[in-house]
N, C-alpha and C positions, 0 to 999 in steps of 0.2 A: 398653695401646696409646696412642700419641700422638694428639693431635688436630690436624687441619689448621688452618692459620691463615686469617684473612680476607684478601681482596684489599686491597692498599694503595691509597692514592689515586693513586699512579703507575700501577699496573696498571689501575685503573678508567679513568684518563685515556687510556692506550694503547688500551684496548678501545673506549672512546667515540670516539676518533679514527678507528679503523677502521670503526666502525659508521657514521660520517658519510660515509665514502667509498663505501659500497656502495649498490646500487640495490634497496632493499627493496620498491619497488613492483612489481618483476618477481617474480611468484609462480607463474610457469609450471611450475617444478619441483614445487611442491606439487600443482598440477593433474595433472601427469604421474604423480607418485608414487601418486596415488589413483585414477587412471583405470583402468577395467576391473576394479575390485575385485569379487571374487566371495564369498570367505569366508575366515575364519581359524579357528584352533583354539578350541574352547570352553574347554579346559584349557590355560592358557598355558605350563605347565611340561612340557617334553619330558624324559623320563627314560630311563635305560638299563634293561637287564633286571634289575638289582639295585635299581631304584627310585631311583638317584642322579640328580639333575638334571644334564642336559648342556646345556640351553638354556632360558631363561626369556623369553618374549615380553614380559613386563611388568617386566623388570629395570630399566627406566629410566623410572619413572612421572613423575619430576620434569620430564621433557622435554615434558610436556603444556603447560607454561608457555611462552607465545610469546616472552617477552622473556628474554634471557640474563641470568643473575645476574652480579655483578661478577667472580666467580671463573672465568668461562668466556669465551673469545673469542667474540664474537657470531656470527661467520661459522661457526665450528666448531659452535656451538649449533644453528644453522640446519640444517646437513647432518646432524647427529646426530638432530634431530627427524625429518627426512625418512627416515633409515635405520631409526629405532626405531618410529615411530608407524604407518607404513604397511607392515603385515606381512600375509602370507597368500597366497592364490591370486588371481592377476590374469590377465585376458584381455588379451593384447597386440593381437592381431588374429585374424581367423578362423584357427583351427588352431594358434595359438601362445599358450602360457600360461607364466606364471612363478610360482615360489615365492620370495617375497622376505621378508627379515627373519627367516629361520630359522637363519641362520649368517652368517659374514662375507661369503660369496658368495651368488649367486643361481643357482637351478636353473631351467632352461627346459625346457618339455615341448612337443613338436611332434607334431601328429596326422599319422599315415600313413593308408593306406587302411583298415587294420583294427587299428592299435595306436598306440604312441607311440615317438618318439625322445626320449631324455632327454639334456640337455646339462649337463655339469658338476654332478655330484651332491654338491656341498658338501664339507665337511671330514669330517663324522661320519655314520655310518649312521642314527643315531636321528632327527636332523632331516630327512634325506633321505626316510626311510620315512614320517615324519609328513606331509611335503609330498606324497608320492605318495598317501597316504590321502585327502588333500583332493581331489586330482585325480580319484581313483576315485569319490569321493562326489559331486562336483559336475560333472564333465565326462563321466565314464563309465568303467566298469571294462573296460579293454582291455589286452592284453599289451604290455609293453615289448619292442620288437623290436630296438632298438639303443641304445647309450649312446655319446655323443661326449665325449671329453676335449678341450677347446679347447687346453690347454697343460699344462705339466709341474708346476705348483705344486699342493701337496697340497689346497688348498681347492677344487680343481676335479675331484678324483677320490676323495678319501678316504672319502666316504660311499657309494661305489658298491654295496656289499653291502646297503645299505638299499633299493636300487632293484631289483636283479636278483640272481639266484642264479648263482654261478659254474658250477654243474653245467649250467645251461642254455647258458652260453657254450661250455663244452667239448663239449656235445652239438650245437652248431651252430645252436641256436635263436635266439641273440641275438648280434649283432655288437657289438664294442667298437672304436671308431674313434678314432685319435689321429694327430697329426702325426709325421712320421718322427723318430727318435731320442728319442721320448717316454720310453721306459723308462730309457734311459741317464741322461737329465737328471732325471727324477722321482726316481730312486734316488740318484744321485751327490750331489745336494744334501742328502740325509738321511744320508749315510754319513760321509765323512771329517771334515766340519766340523759334523756334526749336533748334537753336544752344545752347543757354544758358540752356534750359531745358535738353538737352541731356548731356551737360557737368555736370550739377548738378546730373543727373541720374547716372553718373559714380561714384559719391560719394554714392548716395542713395542705390544702389544695390551692392556696394562693388567690382566693377570691378577692382579697383586698388589694392585690398588687397590679400594677400596669404590666401588660405583656410586652416586655422588651428585654434587652440584654442585661439590664440592671434590676429587673423585676422577675415576673413569673416566666419561666421557660419550660415548665412541665413538672409533672408529679412523679415521673419515673414509671409508675404502673400504667400510666396514660397521661394525657396532657393536663386535664383538669376535669371538673364535674360540670355537666350540663345544668341549666337552671329552668327546665321546663316543668311540665305537670307530672307528678308522681302518681302511681296507682298501684293497687294490689288486687289480684284475683286469687281467691283461696284455691289451693290445689284440690283436684278431684282424686288424685292417686298419690299414695306415698310409697316410697321405696324403703323397705324395712330391713333388708339384709343383703349381703354380698352374694352374688349368684342369681339374684332375682332377675327375671327377664320379662320383657313386654314386647308385643308385636303391634305396631301402630301403622295401620294402613299398609300392611305387608312388609314393613321395615322392622327387623329384629333389633332389639337393644338389650345389652347385658350390663348390669349395674354392679358397682362396687361401693358399698357404703363406707364413708370415711369420717366418722364423727370426731369432733374435737381436734381438727386440723387447722386449716386456714379459717374455718368457721365452725361453730359448734354443730351445725347441721350441714353436711356437704356430701357430695358423691361424685365419683368418676364413672364413665360408662363407655362401652365399645359398640361401634356399628360394624358388625361382622361383614355385612355386604360390601362396605367400602374400605374395610381394614383400617378404620380410623378410630383412634382412641382420644376421647375428651377427658382431660385432666382437671376440668373445672378451674379453680384458682389454686389448686394444690401445687401446680408447677407453672412457672411463667419465666420470662426472660429477665429476672431480677431476683436478688435476695428479698424475700418477702418480710413482712412484719411478724414477729412473735408478740410484739406489743405495738399497737397502732397509736401514733402520737395524738390522735384526736381523743383517745381514751377508749378502753374496752378491757374486758377480762383478758389476762395473759393467755396466749395459746400454748399448746403442748408440743414442744419441739420433738420430743421422743415419739409421740403418736404420729406426728406429721411425717417423720422419717419412716416410721413403721409402715404407714399406709402407702407411701410411694414405693417402698420395697415390695409390699404385697401386690401392688399394681403391676410392677415389673414381672413378678412371678406368675400372677394370675392370668394376665393377658399375653404372656410370652408367646411369641411366634404368630400372633394374630393381628398385628398392626404394622402398617407401613408409614403411617403419619400420626403424629401426636399434635393435637391442638388444644387450646385453652381459651379462657374468656378474657384474657388480656394478651396483648402482643401478637406475634405471628407464629405460625406452626413450625414444627421441626419434621423434616421429611427423611425417609429411609429407616428401615428397621434398626440397623446398627447404630445410626446416628441418634435416633430417638431414644434407644435404650441407654446409650452413653450419656445423653442429656438428663434422663431421669435419674441415673445413678449419681451424677454430680450434684443434682438438686437434693437428692436424698442425703448424701454424705455431708453436704453443707450444713443442713439442720442437725444431723446427728453429731457432727464434730463440735458444733457450737454447744450443744447440749452436754455432751460428755466432758469436754474440756472445762466448761463452766463448773460443773459439779466436782470434777477432779480438783480444780483449784480452790473451790469453796471448802472442800474437805481438808485442804491444807491450811485453811484459815484466812485465805484472801477474801476480800469483801466486794460488795456490789460496785464500788467505785474503782477498785484496784483491778479486778479481773478483766474488764474491757480494755485496759491499757496493756495487758499481757498477751491476750489471745491473738494469734495470727493464723489465718487459714493455710492449710497446705497449698503448695504452689499450684498444683493442677486444678484445685477447686478455685483458688483465688484468681487464676488467669482466665477462667471461663467467663466470657462476657455475660452469660445469662446468670451468673452468680454474683455480679457486682451489686453493691448496695444502693441501687437506684431508688428503692422504696423503703425497705428495711435498712438496717446497718448492723455491722458487727457490734458496735458499741451499745446501741439500745436493745438489741436482741439478747445480748449476754446479760444485761441488767434485767431483762424480762425473765430469763430462765432463773436467775438468782432469786428474783422476787417470787416466782411461782413456788419455789421450794422453801425459801427462807424468809420471805416477806421483806419489809422495808428496813428492818433493824439489822445492823451489821454486828451486833454483839458488844459493841463498845458503849457503855452506859453514857458516855459524853454525848452520844448522838441520840439517846433515847428520848429526851425531853428538851429539845432546843427551843429557844425563844422563837416566836413567829416573826415573819419577815420585817414588819415595821419596827417592832421593839428591838430585834437584833440589829436592824439597820442603824438605829440611833446609837446603840452601844458601839458598833463597829466604827462609825464615823467619829465618835468621841475618842475611842482608843487610837485611831489613826491621826489624831491631832486636829480634827475638824474637817469640814467640807473642802476648804481650799487646799489643805495639805493632801487630802485623799486625791483630789482631782489632779494636783500637780504630779504626784507619783503615778497616777493612772495614765496621765498623758505621756509620761516618759516610757511607761510600759507599752503603750499603744505605738509609740514611735519606734519601738524595738520589735513590733509584730506580735506581742503577747496578747492576742485578742481574747483567748479563753479566760485568761487571768483578769484582764480588764473588765470583761462582762461580769465575771464573778464578783469582783470588788465593787464596781460602780453600781451594781444592782442594790447594794446596801444603802448607798446614798440616795438612789432613786426612791426606795421605799421609805427612807427616813424623811426625805424632803422631795415629794413628787413634783413640786413647783420649781425645782432647781433646774433651769433650762440648760445650763452648762453640763450638768450630770446627765440629763436626758439626751443631749446631743452626743456626748462622748459614748454613752451606752449604745445609742443607735449606730454610731460609727463602728464600734467594735462588733456588734451583732451583724452589721452589714457585711463586713469583711469575712466573718465566719460563714455567712450565707454564700458569698461568692466562691468560697473554697469547698462547699459541701457537695459531695457526690450524690447524696440522697435528695430527691426532689422535695419530699416533705421537710427535711432539715432546712434546705434553702428557703422554702416558703415560710417556715416558722421564723427563722432568723430575720428575713426581710419584712415579713408582716409586722413583727415586733418593732423593728427599726422604724417602719412607717408610722406606727401608732405612737411611738415615743416622740416623733417629730410633729405629727399632725393631729394627734388625738384619735379617738375612736370614731369612725365614720360608718354610718348605716348604709350599706349597699345590698344588692340582691345576693343572697346565698341560700343554698338548700336548707330548708327547715325540716324538723323531724316529724311534724304532724300533718297528715292529710286525711281526707274523708274516708278513704278505704281502710287506712290503718285504724282510725277511730272505730269504725263500724266492725272491724274484725277483732278488736281488742277484747279478750275475755274480761268479764266483769271483775274477776279477781285482780287482774292487772290494773283495771281502772281504780279499784279501791286501794291498791298498793300505791298508785300515784297520788290519790287523795291523802294517804297517810304521809307521803313524802312532803306534800304541800302544807300539811298542818304545821302551824307555827307553834312549836312546843311551849315557848314562854307564855303565849297568850292562852294556851289550853291547859296550862299546868294545874290550875285549881278548878277546872271545869269537869263535870261529870254529865254526859249526855248519852242517852241510848236512843237509837233511831232504827226503825224497821224500813226496809225497802222491798217492794214487791213489783216485779216487772211482768206484767200479765201476758204479753205477747210471746214470751219465751218461758213463762212459768218458772221463774227463778226468784227466790227469796233470800234476803240477807238481813243480818242484824249487825249494826255498827255501834261500837261503844267507844266513846272518847273519855279517857281517864288517865291521870298521871302524865298528861301532855302527849299521849300517843293515841292513835286510832287502831283498834283491833276490829276484825270483822269475822263473821262465820257465815258460810253458805248453807242454804237449806234450813235456816232457822228463823224464827220470829220471837221477839221477847214480849212476854205478857205485860211487863212494866215499862214498855217503851214510852219515851216522852212524846214521840210523834211517829207516824207511819206514812211513808210516801208510797202511793200507788200510781204507777204510770207504766210506760212501755219502754223497751230498749230503743225504739225508734225516736221517741221523745228525748231520751237521755242523750243520744248521739247528736240530735239537732242542737241541744243546749250546749254540749261540749264544743261543737263546731262553730258556735256563735250564730247559728241560723235562727235561733229563737231564744227567749229567756224562759226560765221556769215560771216566772210570774205570768207570762203570756199563756203558757200551757195550763197553768192553774185556772186562769180566767176562762179558757175555752173548754175546760173540763177534761183535757187530755192528761191531766195530772191531778191528784187529790191528796190532801194532807189531812189525816185524822189525828187528833190530839192537839198538842201545843205547837203551832207553826213557828212561834218565836224561837224554839229550840233548833229548828232547822236553819233559820236565819242566823242564829248565833254560831252554829257550826260553820256555815259558809263564810261568815265574817272572819274566821280564824285561819282561812286558807291563804297561803302565799301565792304570789304571781312571780314568774321568772322573767327578768329582763334578759333579752338575748345578747345585746351588745355590752356585756359587762367588761370591766378592765381585766387584762391579763398581765401586762408587764408593768403596771403601776398599781398602787393600793386601791 
């Protein structure tokens, strides 16, 4: 395995310059992160049933050093220390507790008359269970009477079965509450684009990197993602409008629906008894992503700012503490409102300035180099670009309104990377000349330019070790300078793969049994359509009926012109074959627990008509390799 390089003098200078800009005398976040500490785990390693570690509270011991090393942006070092060093059970206020540092996200626990409401049970069941054990030990053993999912991202519901038993939900003993359309968005993000998003997430969260001062130091929003067992329990209750209230075991909750903000389905809510406002992930101690680098639909900065503003007004005078599902709370009515206003205005400023400059003719690549936040917004620690960044958030806003095209037809139909790479190398006088010039630029600290230029040679000749090494060196220095955790992780993950190749290690995957079983059949057939290899199916015409008897749903599928179309509630009289089975059988086949041949042999599935047509259709479906190349062809 290769060894990471030291920070160059240019990187050290860039980090020193940023250090001099920031207000290190403001240590309120350290006071807040430690406030209300009760206890943490005696054994820092959380394991699964097989004894495999899924989370290690002491994975970042080097962060005990107060001063950032040259290879880490000092501002990122600061937030990584806050995220890593302050872990365990914390009391927020009377009746409100949090488990922090056990996963990327924070789990909150609210006391009811005789039990607990749990908010956002993290990514994996094992850390969530360990957190609840701390609550039972130090606060009291009482039943969980409800779970609230603040929004549709997996780090806010994946660990639910570490907190409650699904049988208790089905028996009506426990409520599961979520914003409307939660299931649709929670699942859809993991289905059609799940493979590529998960692969890119392995870069974003640093799963490939060693945890050290030249590798992974944190993701900004939290340290990294746990690698335990994911689960999903379908909500029993949906929040459909702002002002909706619920009383759970004597505890009143008042909701604000905030669609199309940090997530397409999200909500904030107030606990009047405790004067505590939960802002979900709409506010945190970082600039968030308007576009997440793992890939997702661009978020609406204008709506995001609007709903924060609405929360300030709607809950005005009724909260003394604001907490969220990442980072630490903000205490005091005035302090909390000031925090909310600065978060609101950060997103609004980026939105309005991007569109103002776009309307003057500036483009997607130009605007991020122009925009600078107002001083009061920029200086606030909780607005630093630890997760999102001004640069890629501005690009996201531009893309949301105007798309990828900047209006210049020279950028409308460029050559793809490999073909362009060969031309660039030729125009630059060949590989040796390109590398000589790039090395001179590297020696002058021009790492962005080196990465841009040498990328052409890597894609023209991926076996050129000198090119791969220089590209890795440039990306590594950019990673060392990055304030954003995901930027650092992307740069350093890319450098590692350029040097060592793609290595298969544990990383969160997008498919689990609960998601499969909860996936509507429409989404399942959408995925089949994506998996259909168009070239193979181009000249094929097949009509298939499907009847799922246990849920009494029928579909007709037609493969024609290289695409799969389907219709629900219909059967074709001229179908080539009809598959009759159950949804339970389909789920077992999708999960690899059985084969369709097994189910046909046992009579749990039946094919009427020509079975060869079903076999032909299945033979045209693609499979997705998880560990595909990213920084090489």
